Jmol script that loads the backbone (N, CA, C; Angstrom):
load data "model"
ATOM      1  N   MET A   1      -2.829 -18.136  84.054  1.00  0.00           N
ATOM      2  CA  MET A   1      -1.774 -19.005  83.580  1.00  0.00           C
ATOM      3  C   MET A   1      -0.848 -19.327  84.758  1.00  0.00           C
ATOM      4  N   ALA A   2      -0.445 -20.573  84.873  1.00  0.00           N
ATOM      5  CA  ALA A   2       0.433 -20.994  85.960  1.00  0.00           C
ATOM      6  C   ALA A   2       1.802 -20.331  85.828  1.00  0.00           C
ATOM      7  N   LYS A   3       2.466 -20.123  86.974  1.00  0.00           N
ATOM      8  CA  LYS A   3       3.780 -19.458  86.994  1.00  0.00           C
ATOM      9  C   LYS A   3       4.777 -20.161  86.089  1.00  0.00           C
ATOM     10  N   HIS A   4       4.781 -21.520  86.101  1.00  0.00           N
ATOM     11  CA  HIS A   4       5.750 -22.233  85.249  1.00  0.00           C
ATOM     12  C   HIS A   4       5.455 -22.008  83.766  1.00  0.00           C
ATOM     13  N   ASN A   5       4.184 -21.806  83.415  1.00  0.00           N
ATOM     14  CA  ASN A   5       3.847 -21.490  82.020  1.00  0.00           C
ATOM     15  C   ASN A   5       4.352 -20.099  81.645  1.00  0.00           C
ATOM     16  N   ASP A   6       4.213 -19.144  82.585  1.00  0.00           N
ATOM     17  CA  ASP A   6       4.738 -17.796  82.348  1.00  0.00           C
ATOM     18  C   ASP A   6       6.249 -17.838  82.165  1.00  0.00           C
ATOM     19  N   THR A   7       6.922 -18.611  83.008  1.00  0.00           N
ATOM     20  CA  THR A   7       8.384 -18.745  82.925  1.00  0.00           C
ATOM     21  C   THR A   7       8.780 -19.370  81.599  1.00  0.00           C
ATOM     22  N   GLY A   8       8.067 -20.394  81.178  1.00  0.00           N
ATOM     23  CA  GLY A   8       8.365 -21.054  79.905  1.00  0.00           C
ATOM     24  C   GLY A   8       8.164 -20.122  78.718  1.00  0.00           C
ATOM     25  N   LYS A   9       7.080 -19.350  78.725  1.00  0.00           N
ATOM     26  CA  LYS A   9       6.834 -18.402  77.633  1.00  0.00           C
ATOM     27  C   LYS A   9       7.922 -17.337  77.606  1.00  0.00           C
ATOM     28  N   TRP A  10       8.300 -16.835  78.770  1.00  0.00           N
ATOM     29  CA  TRP A  10       9.366 -15.843  78.865  1.00  0.00           C
ATOM     30  C   TRP A  10      10.664 -16.419  78.279  1.00  0.00           C
ATOM     31  N   GLY A  11      10.991 -17.654  78.637  1.00  0.00           N
ATOM     32  CA  GLY A  11      12.196 -18.289  78.116  1.00  0.00           C
ATOM     33  C   GLY A  11      12.145 -18.477  76.605  1.00  0.00           C
ATOM     34  N   GLU A  12      11.010 -18.890  76.088  1.00  0.00           N
ATOM     35  CA  GLU A  12      10.875 -19.053  74.641  1.00  0.00           C
ATOM     36  C   GLU A  12      10.971 -17.718  73.915  1.00  0.00           C
ATOM     37  N   ASP A  13      10.449 -16.653  74.524  1.00  0.00           N
ATOM     38  CA  ASP A  13      10.600 -15.324  73.930  1.00  0.00           C
ATOM     39  C   ASP A  13      12.073 -14.924  73.858  1.00  0.00           C
ATOM     40  N   LEU A  14      12.816 -15.183  74.945  1.00  0.00           N
ATOM     41  CA  LEU A  14      14.254 -14.889  74.948  1.00  0.00           C
ATOM     42  C   LEU A  14      14.985 -15.709  73.892  1.00  0.00           C
ATOM     43  N   ALA A  15      14.639 -16.985  73.787  1.00  0.00           N
ATOM     44  CA  ALA A  15      15.285 -17.860  72.803  1.00  0.00           C
ATOM     45  C   ALA A  15      15.008 -17.368  71.385  1.00  0.00           C
ATOM     46  N   ARG A  16      13.779 -16.957  71.109  1.00  0.00           N
ATOM     47  CA  ARG A  16      13.430 -16.438  69.778  1.00  0.00           C
ATOM     48  C   ARG A  16      14.236 -15.180  69.465  1.00  0.00           C
ATOM     49  N   GLU A  17      14.323 -14.276  70.425  1.00  0.00           N
ATOM     50  CA  GLU A  17      15.106 -13.045  70.224  1.00  0.00           C
ATOM     51  C   GLU A  17      16.580 -13.369  69.968  1.00  0.00           C
ATOM     52  N   TYR A  18      17.113 -14.300  70.739  1.00  0.00           N
ATOM     53  CA  TYR A  18      18.504 -14.717  70.581  1.00  0.00           C
ATOM     54  C   TYR A  18      18.738 -15.300  69.185  1.00  0.00           C
ATOM     55  N   LEU A  19      17.869 -16.225  68.784  1.00  0.00           N
ATOM     56  CA  LEU A  19      18.026 -16.871  67.481  1.00  0.00           C
ATOM     57  C   LEU A  19      17.929 -15.858  66.347  1.00  0.00           C
ATOM     58  N   THR A  20      16.961 -14.950  66.443  1.00  0.00           N
ATOM     59  CA  THR A  20      16.801 -13.920  65.412  1.00  0.00           C
ATOM     60  C   THR A  20      18.064 -13.069  65.313  1.00  0.00           C
ATOM     61  N   ALA A  21      18.636 -12.692  66.453  1.00  0.00           N
ATOM     62  CA  ALA A  21      19.865 -11.889  66.463  1.00  0.00           C
ATOM     63  C   ALA A  21      21.047 -12.646  65.863  1.00  0.00           C
ATOM     64  N   LYS A  22      21.003 -13.977  65.920  1.00  0.00           N
ATOM     65  CA  LYS A  22      22.074 -14.817  65.374  1.00  0.00           C
ATOM     66  C   LYS A  22      21.837 -15.191  63.908  1.00  0.00           C
ATOM     67  N   GLY A  23      20.804 -14.634  63.287  1.00  0.00           N
ATOM     68  CA  GLY A  23      20.568 -14.863  61.868  1.00  0.00           C
ATOM     69  C   GLY A  23      19.627 -16.001  61.535  1.00  0.00           C
ATOM     70  N   TYR A  24      18.961 -16.570  62.521  1.00  0.00           N
ATOM     71  CA  TYR A  24      17.970 -17.611  62.271  1.00  0.00           C
ATOM     72  C   TYR A  24      16.654 -16.944  61.873  1.00  0.00           C
ATOM     73  N   ALA A  25      15.924 -17.572  60.989  1.00  0.00           N
ATOM     74  CA  ALA A  25      14.587 -17.105  60.638  1.00  0.00           C
ATOM     75  C   ALA A  25      13.586 -18.000  61.362  1.00  0.00           C
ATOM     76  N   VAL A  26      12.941 -17.474  62.384  1.00  0.00           N
ATOM     77  CA  VAL A  26      11.982 -18.254  63.159  1.00  0.00           C
ATOM     78  C   VAL A  26      10.701 -18.379  62.349  1.00  0.00           C
ATOM     79  N   MET A  27      10.316 -19.620  62.074  1.00  0.00           N
ATOM     80  CA  MET A  27       9.135 -19.900  61.252  1.00  0.00           C
ATOM     81  C   MET A  27       7.881 -20.135  62.098  1.00  0.00           C
ATOM     82  N   GLU A  28       8.047 -20.901  63.166  1.00  0.00           N
ATOM     83  CA  GLU A  28       6.897 -21.325  63.970  1.00  0.00           C
ATOM     84  C   GLU A  28       7.313 -21.413  65.434  1.00  0.00           C
ATOM     85  N   ARG A  29       6.314 -21.307  66.307  1.00  0.00           N
ATOM     86  CA  ARG A  29       6.531 -21.490  67.749  1.00  0.00           C
ATOM     87  C   ARG A  29       5.392 -22.305  68.321  1.00  0.00           C
ATOM     88  N   ASN A  30       5.713 -23.111  69.318  1.00  0.00           N
ATOM     89  CA  ASN A  30       4.713 -23.886  70.051  1.00  0.00           C
ATOM     90  C   ASN A  30       3.763 -24.652  69.155  1.00  0.00           C
ATOM     91  N   ILE A  31       4.317 -25.490  68.331  1.00  0.00           N
ATOM     92  CA  ILE A  31       3.509 -26.319  67.444  1.00  0.00           C
ATOM     93  C   ILE A  31       3.150 -27.603  68.190  1.00  0.00           C
ATOM     94  N   HIS A  32       1.864 -27.870  68.310  1.00  0.00           N
ATOM     95  CA  HIS A  32       1.396 -29.098  68.952  1.00  0.00           C
ATOM     96  C   HIS A  32       1.025 -30.092  67.866  1.00  0.00           C
ATOM     97  N   ILE A  33       1.651 -31.261  67.935  1.00  0.00           N
ATOM     98  CA  ILE A  33       1.388 -32.336  66.987  1.00  0.00           C
ATOM     99  C   ILE A  33       1.054 -33.562  67.822  1.00  0.00           C
ATOM    100  N   GLY A  34      -0.232 -33.850  67.925  1.00  0.00           N
ATOM    101  CA  GLY A  34      -0.647 -34.925  68.818  1.00  0.00           C
ATOM    102  C   GLY A  34      -0.290 -34.558  70.251  1.00  0.00           C
ATOM    103  N   HIS A  35       0.397 -35.462  70.944  1.00  0.00           N
ATOM    104  CA  HIS A  35       0.818 -35.216  72.327  1.00  0.00           C
ATOM    105  C   HIS A  35       2.209 -34.587  72.392  1.00  0.00           C
ATOM    106  N   ASN A  36       2.775 -34.276  71.249  1.00  0.00           N
ATOM    107  CA  ASN A  36       4.132 -33.745  71.191  1.00  0.00           C
ATOM    108  C   ASN A  36       4.107 -32.271  70.831  1.00  0.00           C
ATOM    109  N   GLU A  37       5.189 -31.579  71.171  1.00  0.00           N
ATOM    110  CA  GLU A  37       5.277 -30.148  70.895  1.00  0.00           C
ATOM    111  C   GLU A  37       6.674 -29.799  70.398  1.00  0.00           C
ATOM    112  N   LEU A  38       6.708 -28.859  69.479  1.00  0.00           N
ATOM    113  CA  LEU A  38       7.963 -28.265  69.031  1.00  0.00           C
ATOM    114  C   LEU A  38       7.969 -26.832  69.549  1.00  0.00           C
ATOM    115  N   ASP A  39       9.003 -26.477  70.307  1.00  0.00           N
ATOM    116  CA  ASP A  39       9.061 -25.131  70.882  1.00  0.00           C
ATOM    117  C   ASP A  39       9.294 -24.078  69.801  1.00  0.00           C
ATOM    118  N   ILE A  40      10.347 -24.268  69.002  1.00  0.00           N
ATOM    119  CA  ILE A  40      10.677 -23.311  67.944  1.00  0.00           C
ATOM    120  C   ILE A  40      11.129 -24.080  66.711  1.00  0.00           C
ATOM    121  N   VAL A  41      10.638 -23.653  65.551  1.00  0.00           N
ATOM    122  CA  VAL A  41      11.120 -24.171  64.272  1.00  0.00           C
ATOM    123  C   VAL A  41      11.706 -22.974  63.537  1.00  0.00           C
ATOM    124  N   ALA A  42      12.959 -23.107  63.120  1.00  0.00           N
ATOM    125  CA  ALA A  42      13.657 -21.994  62.475  1.00  0.00           C
ATOM    126  C   ALA A  42      14.432 -22.496  61.265  1.00  0.00           C
ATOM    127  N   MET A  43      14.844 -21.551  60.445  1.00  0.00           N
ATOM    128  CA  MET A  43      15.698 -21.854  59.288  1.00  0.00           C
ATOM    129  C   MET A  43      16.982 -21.062  59.428  1.00  0.00           C
ATOM    130  N   LYS A  44      18.077 -21.681  59.019  1.00  0.00           N
ATOM    131  CA  LYS A  44      19.345 -20.970  58.895  1.00  0.00           C
ATOM    132  C   LYS A  44      20.138 -21.676  57.814  1.00  0.00           C
ATOM    133  N   GLY A  45      20.484 -20.920  56.791  1.00  0.00           N
ATOM    134  CA  GLY A  45      21.204 -21.529  55.673  1.00  0.00           C
ATOM    135  C   GLY A  45      20.360 -22.618  55.045  1.00  0.00           C
ATOM    136  N   ASP A  46      20.967 -23.798  54.877  1.00  0.00           N
ATOM    137  CA  ASP A  46      20.252 -24.909  54.246  1.00  0.00           C
ATOM    138  C   ASP A  46      19.697 -25.896  55.266  1.00  0.00           C
ATOM    139  N   ARG A  47      19.470 -25.431  56.494  1.00  0.00           N
ATOM    140  CA  ARG A  47      18.969 -26.313  57.549  1.00  0.00           C
ATOM    141  C   ARG A  47      17.652 -25.808  58.130  1.00  0.00           C
ATOM    142  N   ILE A  48      16.802 -26.763  58.479  1.00  0.00           N
ATOM    143  CA  ILE A  48      15.626 -26.467  59.284  1.00  0.00           C
ATOM    144  C   ILE A  48      15.987 -26.922  60.694  1.00  0.00           C
ATOM    145  N   ILE A  49      15.787 -26.043  61.643  1.00  0.00           N
ATOM    146  CA  ILE A  49      16.265 -26.306  62.998  1.00  0.00           C
ATOM    147  C   ILE A  49      15.084 -26.378  63.952  1.00  0.00           C
ATOM    148  N   PHE A  50      15.020 -27.480  64.672  1.00  0.00           N
ATOM    149  CA  PHE A  50      14.009 -27.691  65.697  1.00  0.00           C
ATOM    150  C   PHE A  50      14.689 -27.411  67.034  1.00  0.00           C
ATOM    151  N   VAL A  51      14.174 -26.411  67.750  1.00  0.00           N
ATOM    152  CA  VAL A  51      14.828 -25.942  68.973  1.00  0.00           C
ATOM    153  C   VAL A  51      13.959 -26.277  70.183  1.00  0.00           C
ATOM    154  N   GLU A  52      14.541 -27.023  71.110  1.00  0.00           N
ATOM    155  CA  GLU A  52      13.904 -27.312  72.387  1.00  0.00           C
ATOM    156  C   GLU A  52      14.427 -26.283  73.387  1.00  0.00           C
ATOM    157  N   VAL A  53      13.507 -25.589  74.058  1.00  0.00           N
ATOM    158  CA  VAL A  53      13.883 -24.564  75.023  1.00  0.00           C
ATOM    159  C   VAL A  53      13.537 -25.064  76.423  1.00  0.00           C
ATOM    160  N   LYS A  54      14.523 -25.033  77.307  1.00  0.00           N
ATOM    161  CA  LYS A  54      14.312 -25.394  78.706  1.00  0.00           C
ATOM    162  C   LYS A  54      14.627 -24.170  79.552  1.00  0.00           C
ATOM    163  N   THR A  55      13.637 -23.709  80.298  1.00  0.00           N
ATOM    164  CA  THR A  55      13.802 -22.545  81.152  1.00  0.00           C
ATOM    165  C   THR A  55      13.612 -22.970  82.601  1.00  0.00           C
ATOM    166  N   ARG A  56      14.558 -22.602  83.423  1.00  0.00           N
ATOM    167  CA  ARG A  56      14.508 -22.928  84.840  1.00  0.00           C
ATOM    168  C   ARG A  56      14.869 -21.690  85.647  1.00  0.00           C
ATOM    169  N   THR A  57      14.252 -21.543  86.820  1.00  0.00           N
ATOM    170  CA  THR A  57      14.563 -20.399  87.669  1.00  0.00           C
ATOM    171  C   THR A  57      15.772 -20.678  88.555  1.00  0.00           C
ATOM    172  N   THR A  58      16.100 -21.957  88.753  1.00  0.00           N
ATOM    173  CA  THR A  58      17.281 -22.327  89.542  1.00  0.00           C
ATOM    174  C   THR A  58      18.035 -23.424  88.811  1.00  0.00           C
ATOM    175  N   ASP A  59      19.301 -23.593  89.200  1.00  0.00           N
ATOM    176  CA  ASP A  59      20.105 -24.650  88.578  1.00  0.00           C
ATOM    177  C   ASP A  59      20.317 -25.826  89.521  1.00  0.00           C
ATOM    178  N   ILE A  60      19.351 -26.039  90.426  1.00  0.00           N
ATOM    179  CA  ILE A  60      19.462 -27.171  91.352  1.00  0.00           C
ATOM    180  C   ILE A  60      19.568 -28.478  90.571  1.00  0.00           C
ATOM    181  N   VAL A  61      18.759 -28.610  89.535  1.00  0.00           N
ATOM    182  CA  VAL A  61      18.824 -29.761  88.641  1.00  0.00           C
ATOM    183  C   VAL A  61      19.241 -29.225  87.271  1.00  0.00           C
ATOM    184  N   ASP A  62      20.211 -29.878  86.648  1.00  0.00           N
ATOM    185  CA  ASP A  62      20.688 -29.452  85.328  1.00  0.00           C
ATOM    186  C   ASP A  62      19.538 -29.527  84.327  1.00  0.00           C
ATOM    187  N   PRO A  63      19.128 -28.401  83.740  1.00  0.00           N
ATOM    188  CA  PRO A  63      18.010 -28.419  82.795  1.00  0.00           C
ATOM    189  C   PRO A  63      18.289 -29.279  81.573  1.00  0.00           C
ATOM    190  N   LEU A  64      19.552 -29.445  81.227  1.00  0.00           N
ATOM    191  CA  LEU A  64      19.892 -30.277  80.070  1.00  0.00           C
ATOM    192  C   LEU A  64      19.489 -31.728  80.310  1.00  0.00           C
ATOM    193  N   GLU A  65      19.440 -32.142  81.577  1.00  0.00           N
ATOM    194  CA  GLU A  65      19.016 -33.513  81.898  1.00  0.00           C
ATOM    195  C   GLU A  65      17.551 -33.750  81.544  1.00  0.00           C
ATOM    196  N   ALA A  66      16.768 -32.677  81.429  1.00  0.00           N
ATOM    197  CA  ALA A  66      15.354 -32.816  81.064  1.00  0.00           C
ATOM    198  C   ALA A  66      15.192 -33.224  79.604  1.00  0.00           C
ATOM    199  N   VAL A  67      16.239 -33.068  78.816  1.00  0.00           N
ATOM    200  CA  VAL A  67      16.191 -33.491  77.415  1.00  0.00           C
ATOM    201  C   VAL A  67      16.770 -34.907  77.370  1.00  0.00           C
ATOM    202  N   ASP A  68      15.984 -35.836  77.918  1.00  0.00           N
ATOM    203  CA  ASP A  68      16.401 -37.233  78.004  1.00  0.00           C
ATOM    204  C   ASP A  68      15.953 -37.997  76.749  1.00  0.00           C
ATOM    205  N   ASP A  69      16.222 -39.291  76.728  1.00  0.00           N
ATOM    206  CA  ASP A  69      15.882 -40.112  75.553  1.00  0.00           C
ATOM    207  C   ASP A  69      14.395 -40.041  75.206  1.00  0.00           C
ATOM    208  N   LYS A  70      13.546 -40.061  76.220  1.00  0.00           N
ATOM    209  CA  LYS A  70      12.098 -39.996  75.979  1.00  0.00           C
ATOM    210  C   LYS A  70      11.734 -38.659  75.330  1.00  0.00           C
ATOM    211  N   LYS A  71      12.274 -37.565  75.834  1.00  0.00           N
ATOM    212  CA  LYS A  71      11.995 -36.238  75.270  1.00  0.00           C
ATOM    213  C   LYS A  71      12.531 -36.142  73.846  1.00  0.00           C
ATOM    214  N   ILE A  72      13.724 -36.672  73.615  1.00  0.00           N
ATOM    215  CA  ILE A  72      14.310 -36.651  72.271  1.00  0.00           C
ATOM    216  C   ILE A  72      13.404 -37.394  71.294  1.00  0.00           C
ATOM    217  N   ARG A  73      12.907 -38.568  71.679  1.00  0.00           N
ATOM    218  CA  ARG A  73      12.010 -39.322  70.798  1.00  0.00           C
ATOM    219  C   ARG A  73      10.749 -38.511  70.477  1.00  0.00           C
ATOM    220  N   ARG A  74      10.211 -37.818  71.464  1.00  0.00           N
ATOM    221  CA  ARG A  74       9.009 -36.999  71.230  1.00  0.00           C
ATOM    222  C   ARG A  74       9.308 -35.849  70.272  1.00  0.00           C
ATOM    223  N   ILE A  75      10.440 -35.187  70.461  1.00  0.00           N
ATOM    224  CA  ILE A  75      10.817 -34.077  69.583  1.00  0.00           C
ATOM    225  C   ILE A  75      10.999 -34.585  68.155  1.00  0.00           C
ATOM    226  N   VAL A  76      11.674 -35.713  68.016  1.00  0.00           N
ATOM    227  CA  VAL A  76      11.937 -36.265  66.685  1.00  0.00           C
ATOM    228  C   VAL A  76      10.634 -36.688  66.010  1.00  0.00           C
ATOM    229  N   ARG A  77       9.720 -37.297  66.753  1.00  0.00           N
ATOM    230  CA  ARG A  77       8.415 -37.674  66.171  1.00  0.00           C
ATOM    231  C   ARG A  77       7.662 -36.434  65.704  1.00  0.00           C
ATOM    232  N   ALA A  78       7.675 -35.390  66.523  1.00  0.00           N
ATOM    233  CA  ALA A  78       6.981 -34.150  66.135  1.00  0.00           C
ATOM    234  C   ALA A  78       7.652 -33.525  64.915  1.00  0.00           C
ATOM    235  N   ALA A  79       8.988 -33.513  64.887  1.00  0.00           N
ATOM    236  CA  ALA A  79       9.708 -32.954  63.733  1.00  0.00           C
ATOM    237  C   ALA A  79       9.409 -33.755  62.478  1.00  0.00           C
ATOM    238  N   ASP A  80       9.349 -35.077  62.606  1.00  0.00           N
ATOM    239  CA  ASP A  80       9.033 -35.930  61.456  1.00  0.00           C
ATOM    240  C   ASP A  80       7.636 -35.597  60.928  1.00  0.00           C
ATOM    241  N   SER A  81       6.667 -35.452  61.816  1.00  0.00           N
ATOM    242  CA  SER A  81       5.304 -35.093  61.402  1.00  0.00           C
ATOM    243  C   SER A  81       5.282 -33.718  60.752  1.00  0.00           C
ATOM    244  N   PHE A  82       6.022 -32.770  61.319  1.00  0.00           N
ATOM    245  CA  PHE A  82       6.090 -31.432  60.748  1.00  0.00           C
ATOM    246  C   PHE A  82       6.647 -31.486  59.332  1.00  0.00           C
ATOM    247  N   LEU A  83       7.730 -32.232  59.143  1.00  0.00           N
ATOM    248  CA  LEU A  83       8.363 -32.311  57.827  1.00  0.00           C
ATOM    249  C   LEU A  83       7.494 -33.047  56.812  1.00  0.00           C
ATOM    250  N   ARG A  84       6.693 -33.988  57.265  1.00  0.00           N
ATOM    251  CA  ARG A  84       5.774 -34.675  56.351  1.00  0.00           C
ATOM    252  C   ARG A  84       4.679 -33.734  55.850  1.00  0.00           C
ATOM    253  N   SER A  85       4.261 -32.808  56.702  1.00  0.00           N
ATOM    254  CA  SER A  85       3.210 -31.878  56.293  1.00  0.00           C
ATOM    255  C   SER A  85       3.764 -30.585  55.676  1.00  0.00           C
ATOM    256  N   HIS A  86       5.065 -30.359  55.819  1.00  0.00           N
ATOM    257  CA  HIS A  86       5.729 -29.189  55.239  1.00  0.00           C
ATOM    258  C   HIS A  86       6.995 -29.661  54.516  1.00  0.00           C
ATOM    259  N   PRO A  87       6.861 -30.347  53.401  1.00  0.00           N
ATOM    260  CA  PRO A  87       8.053 -30.896  52.735  1.00  0.00           C
ATOM    261  C   PRO A  87       9.056 -29.786  52.398  1.00  0.00           C
ATOM    262  N   MET A  88      10.281 -29.994  52.838  1.00  0.00           N
ATOM    263  CA  MET A  88      11.352 -29.032  52.577  1.00  0.00           C
ATOM    264  C   MET A  88      12.625 -29.792  52.236  1.00  0.00           C
ATOM    265  N   PRO A  89      13.355 -29.304  51.263  1.00  0.00           N
ATOM    266  CA  PRO A  89      14.596 -30.003  50.889  1.00  0.00           C
ATOM    267  C   PRO A  89      15.775 -29.561  51.756  1.00  0.00           C
ATOM    268  N   HIS A  90      15.556 -29.508  53.060  1.00  0.00           N
ATOM    269  CA  HIS A  90      16.598 -29.039  53.961  1.00  0.00           C
ATOM    270  C   HIS A  90      16.962 -30.127  54.959  1.00  0.00           C
ATOM    271  N   GLU A  91      18.202 -30.100  55.388  1.00  0.00           N
ATOM    272  CA  GLU A  91      18.650 -31.034  56.413  1.00  0.00           C
ATOM    273  C   GLU A  91      18.117 -30.554  57.762  1.00  0.00           C
ATOM    274  N   ALA A  92      17.655 -31.499  58.583  1.00  0.00           N
ATOM    275  CA  ALA A  92      17.129 -31.159  59.903  1.00  0.00           C
ATOM    276  C   ALA A  92      18.263 -31.118  60.925  1.00  0.00           C
ATOM    277  N   GLN A  93      18.122 -30.201  61.863  1.00  0.00           N
ATOM    278  CA  GLN A  93      19.073 -30.068  62.956  1.00  0.00           C
ATOM    279  C   GLN A  93      18.270 -29.887  64.234  1.00  0.00           C
ATOM    280  N   PHE A  94      18.773 -30.426  65.332  1.00  0.00           N
ATOM    281  CA  PHE A  94      18.094 -30.343  66.619  1.00  0.00           C
ATOM    282  C   PHE A  94      18.982 -29.596  67.607  1.00  0.00           C
ATOM    283  N   ASP A  95      18.502 -28.434  68.041  1.00  0.00           N
ATOM    284  CA  ASP A  95      19.239 -27.603  68.990  1.00  0.00           C
ATOM    285  C   ASP A  95      18.513 -27.590  70.330  1.00  0.00           C
ATOM    286  N   VAL A  96      19.256 -27.263  71.377  1.00  0.00           N
ATOM    287  CA  VAL A  96      18.678 -27.064  72.703  1.00  0.00           C
ATOM    288  C   VAL A  96      19.164 -25.711  73.213  1.00  0.00           C
ATOM    289  N   ILE A  97      18.249 -24.947  73.781  1.00  0.00           N
ATOM    290  CA  ILE A  97      18.595 -23.697  74.442  1.00  0.00           C
ATOM    291  C   ILE A  97      18.163 -23.812  75.898  1.00  0.00           C
ATOM    292  N   ILE A  98      19.111 -23.528  76.797  1.00  0.00           N
ATOM    293  CA  ILE A  98      18.864 -23.563  78.235  1.00  0.00           C
ATOM    294  C   ILE A  98      18.893 -22.127  78.747  1.00  0.00           C
ATOM    295  N   ILE A  99      17.847 -21.746  79.474  1.00  0.00           N
ATOM    296  CA  ILE A  99      17.796 -20.423  80.082  1.00  0.00           C
ATOM    297  C   ILE A  99      17.621 -20.609  81.589  1.00  0.00           C
ATOM    298  N   LEU A 100      18.526 -19.992  82.340  1.00  0.00           N
ATOM    299  CA  LEU A 100      18.454 -20.014  83.804  1.00  0.00           C
ATOM    300  C   LEU A 100      18.206 -18.601  84.298  1.00  0.00           C
ATOM    301  N   GLY A 101      17.199 -18.433  85.152  1.00  0.00           N
ATOM    302  CA  GLY A 101      16.930 -17.132  85.729  1.00  0.00           C
ATOM    303  C   GLY A 101      15.466 -16.778  85.671  1.00  0.00           C
ATOM    304  N   SER A 102      15.209 -15.484  85.799  1.00  0.00           N
ATOM    305  CA  SER A 102      13.829 -14.984  85.761  1.00  0.00           C
ATOM    306  C   SER A 102      13.866 -13.530  85.304  1.00  0.00           C
ATOM    307  N   PRO A 103      12.696 -13.006  84.930  1.00  0.00           N
ATOM    308  CA  PRO A 103      12.674 -11.597  84.530  1.00  0.00           C
ATOM    309  C   PRO A 103      13.136 -10.670  85.662  1.00  0.00           C
ATOM    310  N   GLU A 104      12.913 -11.091  86.903  1.00  0.00           N
ATOM    311  CA  GLU A 104      13.281 -10.258  88.050  1.00  0.00           C
ATOM    312  C   GLU A 104      14.769 -10.317  88.376  1.00  0.00           C
ATOM    313  N   THR A 105      15.389 -11.473  88.151  1.00  0.00           N
ATOM    314  CA  THR A 105      16.790 -11.653  88.587  1.00  0.00           C
ATOM    315  C   THR A 105      17.789 -11.627  87.440  1.00  0.00           C
ATOM    316  N   GLY A 106      17.316 -11.580  86.207  1.00  0.00           N
ATOM    317  CA  GLY A 106      18.220 -11.696  85.069  1.00  0.00           C
ATOM    318  C   GLY A 106      18.360 -13.149  84.658  1.00  0.00           C
ATOM    319  N   HIS A 107      19.162 -13.390  83.635  1.00  0.00           N
ATOM    320  CA  HIS A 107      19.245 -14.758  83.120  1.00  0.00           C
ATOM    321  C   HIS A 107      20.585 -15.022  82.436  1.00  0.00           C
ATOM    322  N   THR A 108      20.847 -16.303  82.255  1.00  0.00           N
ATOM    323  CA  THR A 108      21.923 -16.749  81.375  1.00  0.00           C
ATOM    324  C   THR A 108      21.277 -17.628  80.314  1.00  0.00           C
ATOM    325  N   LEU A 109      21.880 -17.659  79.145  1.00  0.00           N
ATOM    326  CA  LEU A 109      21.362 -18.459  78.036  1.00  0.00           C
ATOM    327  C   LEU A 109      22.516 -19.258  77.461  1.00  0.00           C
ATOM    328  N   GLN A 110      22.301 -20.553  77.314  1.00  0.00           N
ATOM    329  CA  GLN A 110      23.278 -21.436  76.670  1.00  0.00           C
ATOM    330  C   GLN A 110      22.615 -22.087  75.472  1.00  0.00           C
ATOM    331  N   HIS A 111      23.287 -22.023  74.333  1.00  0.00           N
ATOM    332  CA  HIS A 111      22.772 -22.605  73.093  1.00  0.00           C
ATOM    333  C   HIS A 111      23.641 -23.799  72.734  1.00  0.00           C
ATOM    334  N   TYR A 112      22.991 -24.931  72.517  1.00  0.00           N
ATOM    335  CA  TYR A 112      23.673 -26.155  72.103  1.00  0.00           C
ATOM    336  C   TYR A 112      23.221 -26.490  70.681  1.00  0.00           C
ATOM    337  N   PRO A 113      23.928 -25.952  69.660  1.00  0.00           N
ATOM    338  CA  PRO A 113      23.559 -26.280  68.283  1.00  0.00           C
ATOM    339  C   PRO A 113      23.838 -27.755  68.000  1.00  0.00           C
ATOM    340  N   ASP A 114      22.970 -28.350  67.193  1.00  0.00           N
ATOM    341  CA  ASP A 114      23.150 -29.754  66.805  1.00  0.00           C
ATOM    342  C   ASP A 114      23.358 -30.624  68.050  1.00  0.00           C
ATOM    343  N   ALA A 115      22.494 -30.426  69.050  1.00  0.00           N
ATOM    344  CA  ALA A 115      22.639 -31.051  70.363  1.00  0.00           C
ATOM    345  C   ALA A 115      22.488 -32.568  70.342  1.00  0.00           C
ATOM    346  N   PHE A 116      21.691 -33.083  69.419  1.00  0.00           N
ATOM    347  CA  PHE A 116      21.518 -34.536  69.342  1.00  0.00           C
ATOM    348  C   PHE A 116      21.127 -34.928  67.935  1.00  0.00           C
ATOM    349  N   ARG A 117      21.310 -36.187  67.639  1.00  0.00           N
ATOM    350  CA  ARG A 117      20.903 -36.771  66.369  1.00  0.00           C
ATOM    351  C   ARG A 117      19.658 -37.617  66.622  1.00  0.00           C
ATOM    352  N   PRO A 118      18.763 -37.681  65.640  1.00  0.00           N
ATOM    353  CA  PRO A 118      17.575 -38.525  65.832  1.00  0.00           C
ATOM    354  C   PRO A 118      17.975 -39.990  65.969  1.00  0.00           C
ATOM    355  N   PRO A 119      17.301 -40.704  66.853  1.00  0.00           N
ATOM    356  CA  PRO A 119      17.576 -42.150  66.963  1.00  0.00           C
ATOM    357  C   PRO A 119      17.108 -42.861  65.692  1.00  0.00           C
ATOM    358  N   LEU A 120      17.632 -44.030  65.481  1.00  0.00           N
ATOM    359  CA  LEU A 120      17.199 -44.837  64.326  1.00  0.00           C
ATOM    360  C   LEU A 120      15.710 -45.135  64.460  1.00  0.00           C
ATOM    361  N   CYS A 121      15.040 -45.294  63.349  1.00  0.00           N
ATOM    362  CA  CYS A 121      13.579 -45.481  63.353  1.00  0.00           C
ATOM    363  C   CYS A 121      13.121 -46.565  64.309  1.00  0.00           C
ATOM    364  N   GLY A 122      13.814 -47.685  64.367  1.00  0.00           N
ATOM    365  CA  GLY A 122      13.404 -48.780  65.229  1.00  0.00           C
ATOM    366  C   GLY A 122      13.529 -48.459  66.697  1.00  0.00           C
ATOM    367  N   ALA A 123      14.272 -47.405  67.046  1.00  0.00           N
ATOM    368  CA  ALA A 123      14.491 -47.056  68.443  1.00  0.00           C
ATOM    369  C   ALA A 123      13.380 -46.172  69.004  1.00  0.00           C
ATOM    370  N   TRP A 124      12.416 -45.744  68.176  1.00  0.00           N
ATOM    371  CA  TRP A 124      11.341 -44.869  68.649  1.00  0.00           C
ATOM    372  C   TRP A 124      10.435 -45.643  69.544  1.00  0.00           C
TER     373      TRP A 124
END
end "model"
wireframe off; spacefill off
backbone 0.3
color backbone group
């Protein structure tokens, strides 16, 4: 497995542990829907939460910038497909978790709940 894949898996493991400690019920991880992927799908209260995890070993480039309009559209399309195949009467929420560091150097974790709203259908 490539180093960046190891780093990404490590970051997603940290994000899952963090979410679980905060009372989220993690339902699914790494769901591939066509060419799109959902990192984490969780429930909390009356919401289904789609969590995008960005893990970086350095902060040379802001990892939050990687969640651009194109990435948001992909996440929303995947979430829409997920909800069509798993009908739930819950409001959807889109969170982003940023992890900076490595297993060797330690890490910081930033959680952005409700980080973005889905674009209007015509904007996809």
